C-alpha positions in Angstrom: -10.4 -9.8 30.2 -9.4 -6.1 30.8 -10.1 -3.5 28.1 -8.8 0.1 28.3 -9.7 2.9 25.9 -7.7 6.0 25.1 -8.2 9.0 22.9 -4.8 8.6 21.4 -5.8 5.8 19.0 -6.5 8.0 16.0 -3.1 9.7 16.3 -0.6 8.2 13.9 2.9 7.9 15.1 5.5 8.1 12.3 4.5 7.3 8.7 5.1 9.0 5.4 3.1 11.9 3.9 1.4 10.6 0.8 2.2 13.8 -1.2 5.9 13.8 -0.4 8.3 12.3 -3.0 8.9 9.2 -0.9 5.1 8.7 -0.5 4.5 9.0 -4.2 7.3 6.5 -4.9 5.8 4.0 -2.4 2.3 4.5 -3.9 3.6 4.0 -7.5 5.5 0.8 -6.6 2.4 -0.5 -4.8 0.2 0.2 -7.8 2.7 -1.4 -10.2 2.8 -4.6 -8.0 -0.9 -4.9 -7.4 -2.2 -4.0 -10.8 0.7 -4.3 -13.3 2.1 -7.7 -12.5 -1.3 -9.6 -12.5 -2.4 -7.8 -15.6 0.9 -8.7 -17.3 0.4 -12.3 -16.3 -3.2 -12.4 -17.6 -2.4 -10.7 -20.9 0.8 -12.7 -21.7 -0.2 -15.9 -20.2 1.2 -19.3 -21.1 1.1 -20.0 -24.8 0.5 -23.7 -25.5 
């Protein structure tokens, strides 16, 4: 097996700046899906 190492690994190509409007929208949607939906399902739940 051949392994090669480069110093370019930490360099990110592309991506979105987190403080740009697009980055904030993506962050907000991510938080809503990962926290909001499960929390809503737990609080509402199935009423028997």
